N, C-alpha and C positions, 0 to 999 in steps of 0.2 A: 384814944387818938388814932391808932392804927385802923380800928374799925370804921371810924368816921371818914378817914382818908379813902379806905377801900370802897365804902358806900358812895362817896362823892365820885370816885373814878368810874364806878359801875354806872351811875346815872349819867355822867358826862359822856361816856364812850358810846352810848346807844342813842341814835337819832330817832326818838320815839315817834316823831311826826312823819317819818319817811313813807310808811305804807299809806297813810292818809293822803299825803301830798301826791304820791304816784297815782293812786286810784282816782282821786279827784281830778287830776290833770287829764288823764285819759278819758274820764267821763265827760268833762267839759269839751274835750275835742270831739267826742261822739255827738254832742249836742250841736256844736258849730257845723259839723258835717251834715247833720240832719237839716239844718237851716239852709244848706246849699243843695238840698234834694239828694242826699246820700244817706242811706240807712246802713249803719255799721252793726253787724250782728254779733261780733266778737270783740271784746275790749282790747285785746292785745294787737288786733289788726290795725288799730289807730296808729300806733308807733311803728309797726312793721311797714306801713305804706311809705314812711319816710326813707326807708332803706331800699326801695324798689330800684332795680337797674334796668329791667326790661318790661315793657307793657305790650302784651300780645292782644291785639284788638281785632274784632270782626269788622269787616268793611261795611256791610249793609246794616243800616240802622244805628250804627255807632259813629262812624266818621261820615256817613251819608244820612239823609233824612228818611230813608226807606219809603220814599214817595215816588214810586216808579211811574214813568210815563213812556209811551212808545214814541220814539223819535224818527225812526226810519225803517223801511222795509227794503229788502233786495230780492226781487221776485222777477223771474223770466229775464234774467241778465240785465236788469235795469233797477235803478234806485227809485223808490217811492217815498216821498216825505209824508209823514202822518198828517201834516197840514194840508196835503192834497185832498184829504177827505171832504173838504168843504166845497170842492169844485170838480166838475166832470163826472163822466159815467164810470162805474166800477168795472175794472178789467176782470174778465173771468178767472184768470190765474190769481190775481190779487184777491178775488173773492174766495178762492180755494184756501189761500194762506190765512185769511181771516176766519174761515170756517174751522180750520185746525186749531187756531188760537182760542176759539169759543168752545169747541167740543172736547178737546184734550186739555181739560181745565176743571179744577175743583172749586173755583171761586163762584160767587153768584153776584148778580147785579139787579137792582130794582130802582124804580123811580118814585121819589117821595111826592108829597102833596104839592110841593113848590116846583116840581119838574126837575129836581136835582137827582143825580145818580148816587145811589148808596151801594157799596160793595162789601162783601165779606170774603175772607180768605187771604192768601198771601198777596203782598203788594205786586209781585211780578204777574201773577195770574189775573188779578183784578185789573191791571193796566191793559191787558189784552182784551178783556171784555169792554172796557171803556173805549178802546181804540176801534173795536168792531162797531160799537154803537155810533161812533162818529162817522163811520162809513155807511151807516144806514142799516146795519144788520141787527135784528132783534134776537138776542141770545135765547130768550125764552121760547120763541117760535122755532128757532133752529134746533134747539135741544128736543123739542117735542117731535120734530120731524125725524130726528136721528137719535132715538133714545139710547142711553148708555147700557151696554151689556156686560162689559168687563174692563178692568183697568190693570195696568202693570206700573206701579208707582216707582219713583226714583228710589234707589237703594245704595248701600255701601258699594262703591266701585262701579256704579252705573249711573251716569249723569243724564238720564233721559226718562221721560214718562210716556207710556203708551195707553191708548184707550180703544175699545172696540164698540162700534155703534151699528144699530140696525138702520135700514133705509129702504126707500121704495125700489132702488135699483140694486140692492145687495148690501152685504155688510161692509162697513168701512173701518179700516185700521188707521189710526192717526198717532203720530209720534212727534214730540217736541223735546228739545234738550240741547246738550252741548253739541255745537255744530259738527265737530270732528267725529263724534260718536254716532250721531244721527246719519251723517254722510256715509259712514262705514256700512250701514244697513241698507243703503240705497243701490238699486241696479239701474235706474233711469232718472231722468230729470226733465223738467219742463223749461225749455229755453225760450229764446225770443220767438221761435216758431212753435212747432208741435213737440210732443214728447219724444225723447231720443235716449239712446243708451248713454250711460254715465261713463264716458271715456276720460282719459287722463287730462286733456285740455279743459274739459268742462269742470272736473274736480279742482284743477288749479285756479280757475276763474272764481269758483265758489269760495275756496279757501282764501284767495286774495281779497275778495269782498269782506269776508269775515275778519281778516286781519285789519283791513281799513277801518271797519266799524269799531272793532275792539280797541284799536289804537287811538280812537277818540274818547275812550273811557266808557263805551256802552257795554252793557251786559247783552250778549248776543245769543239768541236761540235759533237752532235749526228746526225747520218744519218739513215733515214728509208724511205721505199717506199711500194707501193702496186699497183697491176694492177686492173683496173675496167673493168669488162666484160660487153659487150653490152651497154645498156642504164642505167646502174646502177648509182644511184645518187652520186654526188661527196661528199665525206666526208674526214675528216682528222684523223679519228680514224681507228682502226683495221689494223694498219701498221705492216710491217715486219722490224724488227731491222736489220740493215746492219753492223754498226760499229761506231767507233769514229775516229776523226781526231784531232791531236794536233798541234797547230800553235805556233810558236816562234816569239816573238817581242823583239828585243834586247833593253836593257836599253840604254838611252842616255849617252854618256860620261860625266862625271862630276856631274851626278845627285846625286850619293851617297854622294859625298863631299858637295854638296849644302844642302842636307838634314841634314848632320852632322852639318853644319854651322847654320842651323835653330835651332837645338836642343841647340847648344851653345849659341844662341842669345835669348833663351827663347820663340821661336816661335814653335808652334805645326803643323807640316805638316800632313794633313789628306787626305788620298787617297780615291777617289770615283771611282768605276768602275762598269761596267755591267757584269764583269766576275764573276764566282762562287767564293765562299769563299776560297776554297783551293788554287786556282790560285792566288787570291789576297794576301793570307798569304805568299805564296812562293815569290811573287814579292816584297811584303813589307819587308820580311826578307833580301832579296838581297839588298834592298835600305837602310836598317837600320832604318826603320820607328818605330820599336818596342822600348818601353821604359822598363827599369828594366828587360830586357830579355823576356818580354811577348808581344804577338801580340794580340790586342783586335779587334775583327771583329764583325760587325753587318750586317746581310743580310736583304735585302729589305722586306722579309716576316715578320721578327720580327719588322722592322721599321713600317710597315703598321698597326701592332696591338697595337702600343703605342699611347697614347694620348700625348698632348703637354707637360704636366708636367713630365710624365715618360721620354720622349725623352730628355727634358732639363737636367734631372738628369744623363742620360746615355751618352749623346753626348760628354761630357768632357773626358770620359774614352776610347772612341773608337779611334783606329788608322786607320781602314779601313772600308769603307762601300762597301758591295758587292751586285751585282745584282740590283743596284740602277737605277731606271728610272729617266729621266731628271726632271720630275715634283717633285720628292722627294728631289731634291737638295734644293729647296726652303724651305722645312720643316727643313732640316739640318741647313741651314743658319740662319733661325729664331730661332731655338733652341740654336745655339751657341751664337747668339747675346743676347738672353734672359738670358744666363748664364754669360754674361759680357764680351764676346770676341769681338775683332775687326777682322772682317772676310774678307779675300780676297778669291774670288771664281773664278775659271776658267770655261770657257764654250766655245762651238763652234757652237751649233745648235740653231735653232729657239726655241726648247723646253727649252733651258737653259735660255731664256730671263728673266723669273721671278726671278730666282736665281741670275743672274748677276745684275739685278736692285735692288734687296733687299740687296745684300752684301754691306759692307762698301766700298770695292774696287772690282768692277767687272773687270775681266781680260779675254779678248777674244783672241782667236787664230787668228793670222793674215794670216797664210797659209791655214788652213783648216776650218776656221770659216766662218759662214754665214754673210751676210751683216747686218742682223738684230742683231746678237750677237755683232758685232763690233760697231754698232750704240748705243747699250745700255751700252756698257762697258765703264769704266773709263780709262782703259789701254788696249792697243792692243799689244800683243807680236808678232813681225814680224817674229820670228824664232820658235815660239811654244815651246820654251825650258823652263823647270822648273828653270834651273839655272838663266834665265833672270828675273824670278819673285823674286828670292832671291837677285839678284843684284839690282832690283828695290827697295826692302825693305831696303837694305843697303844704297842706294842713298837717300831714304826717311828719314832714320835716320840721315844721314849726313846733309841733308837740314834742318831738325828740329833742330839739334845741331847748325847749322850756324845761323838759325833765333834766337836761344837763345843768341848766342854770339853777334849778331848785336843789339838785343833788350837790352841786359844788357849794352852794350856800350852806346846806345842812352839814356837809362834811367839814367845811372850814370852821363853822361855828362850834360844832361838837369837838373837833380837834383842838380848837383854842381853849375850850373848857378843860380838856384833858391836860394840855400843856400848862395851864394855870395851876392845876392841882399838882402835877409832877414838879413844876418849877418851884412852887412854894416848899414842897417836901425836900427837894435837893438843896435849896437855899437855907433850909432849917427854920423857916418861918411858920407862923400859924396859917391855917388854911384860909385864904381870902373868901372862898365861896363854900357855903354849906350844901349838903345834898338837897335841901329844900330849895335853895337858890337855883341850883342846876335844873331841878325838876320844873321849876317855874319857867326858866328860860326855854327849856326844850318843849314843854307842852303848850306854852302860851305865847311867848315872845317870838319864837322861831317859826311856828307853824303858819301863822297868818302871812308873813312875808314870803315864805316858800310857796304857799298856795297862790299868792298873787303873782309870783314869778312864773308859775304854771299857766297864767292867763295872759302872758305877754303877746302882743300882736306879732305877726311875722316880720322879721328883719328884712331890709331891702334886698340883701344878697342871698336869701334862702334858696332861690332857684337858679343861682348863678354858678354854682359849683357842683362837683360830682357827688353822688350819694355816698354815704359811709361804706367802707368795705364790708362785704358780707361777714357777719359774725363779729364785727368790731364792737368793743365794749362802749358803754355810754361815755365813760371818761377815759381819756388817753393818759399816757405818762406825763405829758406836758400839763394836762389838767390837774393831775395829782400834785405835780410840783408847784403849780400856782396855788392850789388849795393849801398845801403845807406852808408855803411862804406867807400867805395872807393870815392863816391861823397863827403863825408865829408872831406876826405883827400885832394881832389882837391880844394874844397872850402877854406879849411884852408890855403893851400899853396898860393892860389890866394890872399886871404885877407892879409896874411902875407907879400907877395911881395908888395902889394899895400901900407900897413902901413910902411914897411921899406923904400920904395922909397919916400913916402910923408914926413916922418920924416927927411930923409937925404937931400932932395932937396926943400921941401915945394912947389913943383910944381905939382898941381893937374892933369894937362894934362899928364905930364911925368908919374906920379904914375898910372893914368888910362891906359896909353899905356903899362906899365909894367904888370899890372894886366891882360889886354886883351891878351898880348902875352903869359903870364904864363899859363893862362887857356887854350888858343888855342893849344899851343905846348904840354902842359901836356895831353890834351885829345888825341891828335894825337899819342903820345907815349903810352898812356894807351891802345890804340887799340891793341898793341902787347900783352899786358897782357890778353886781352879778347880772344885770339886765343884758349886757353884751360883753363879748370878749375884747372887742376892738373899738367900740363906739362909746362915747360918754354916757354914763348912766342917767345924766340929766337931760339928754336929748330926747325930745318927744315924750317927756314924763307924763303929760296929760293923756297920752294914748293908753295908759294903763291906770285908770282912776282907782281901781281896786288896790293897787300897790300904794298909791298916794294915801288913800283913806285908811288902808290897813296899817301902814307904817305910822301914820299920824295917830291912829287910835291906840296902837301898842306903845308909842311914846307917852301918850297921856296915861295909859294904864301903868307904865313903869314909874311915872312921876307919882302916881297914887301910892306906890309901895313905900314911899318915904313921907307921905303926907297924911294918908288915911290911917287912923289909929288901928283898926282891926287888921289891915294888911301889914302894918309895922309890927304888930304883935306876932302875926303868923310867920313872917319872914325874918324876924329879929333884926329890923333895920332901925335907923334913928334919923331925925330931921337933920338936914344939911345946911351949911352956910354958903355964902357967896364964893369963898375960896374953894370949897369942896366942889361946887358946881363948875368952877373954872377948870379944875383938874379933870372932872368927868368930861366936860366938853372937849378939852384938848385931846384926851385919851380916846374918846369915841370917834372923833373926826379923823384921826390919824390913819387908821386902816383904809378908809374910803379915799382919803387924799392921796395916799401912796399908790393905791391901785389905779386911780384915775390919772395920776401923773405918768405911771408906766404905760397906760394905754395911749396917752397923748404923745409920748415920746417914741412910741413904736418899738420900745426896747423889749427885753426878755419878759415873757409873761410871768415868770416866777423868779 
């Protein structure tokens, strides 16, 4: 007797289906995310996404379309709209600005059979070639006239590119990049008249024009050049300022709504960009990144002067990081994590590798990302869209909630079995359930409803509350209290059904069969109550057809245990009468009815 009781307790105490349910739920979440153009490379990342508190996102190509077009030029102290290319004669100084845009450029352009322009290279540089073409400049002819001799590419801490070209009148040095950095290398400028020394008033006018264009959300580049006579040594200083070019990159449709959803969900979107602060602020305002009407910006120069402690204090207040180099993303991620955040970080280049690896969830761009970035990331966005990241977080929250539902169900049902075994022992009665009964329940009756709970659709409020606290367990103390209460109800109804039948019939096998059926059916029905903590389990029941079909199928299989002779022999059950079925029905419905009543009354969960 003691051995049988110990064996029954051992079987009842272990939720054998839990590993299967957890793994299957996460795997199904991966599949749903793949259907939404997200490739999850690590299984545990599915659930981790639901705990994200900060999303660090690149501006270009993620919140914008990475479809650059030139909108405006500021050359010779006046503004030129790109649309002016269709009319009038090309001004000589404007022609010089276009020449820099074509020569100091690594992109290429060609015309296909239908007369359409095809470009290769970065969106920024391709847009300059297309703009020059609109003004009537053939980049192929111009590059043959001024062949490239050397380049000085952009690098860490230097936001400009230089190129050296041969020409009929001597060598040409051309520079394009961050206006303030290009301007520092200039000694003269071409104004409304002829070339003149670059004095204070001229610098202020240029910077004012830059601020005006950046304030409209344009990416602004400064353009400068000089001619080297004879065998003069190549240098990148002493340049002549030519002008500014402002590029427009449209916002992706739906991004503003996705950012609003983040704020609603207690997630802080943080934009990281290589653009200057004014451009970043303008784009951030269009996106609705600001909180309390304020936009907090930190530029890379200030970031570089901060130690880890200072950055940790500031990073929680910043909405936009501007002029950021890829290597600085790592520092930002670490500072956020040190302040207690769960960080999702986007990246697309080789230099983004450390940040992607350090982040709690590394998100690589599938279209424009490098192979290294994709290999290091936990999630790959196949459409490079910020909205997909938010959808992934929503999916992660849903999966976390579904794991909680399945876990509560399995713990409550297993605890009920333990309580039945203990209760019968304390009361000095024969054991209502054999070890084989408990094994049947755990491996067959419980697993299917638990799996179905893992497939529940998102509840309406899944993105209306804050994410779980970092490090928070799946189940809280309140969840355990609820689980213990519901398990006690199931155990009490099972023991009650056993006692009533035993007293009425004095047949131990019949009483055991009634107890086995009561707890099995009761647990299957209880799965409906586990669909939500505060909504009726019957609301939107058809939204989860797997739960309906699975519960129905398990009820039929449970009925077979007292009808089909081979199963009766295996499980030591006996046919039941109408009175027995009435006892089973009342005992099985009671746990579900009590839980649903508590939900409807809004009273204590347990």
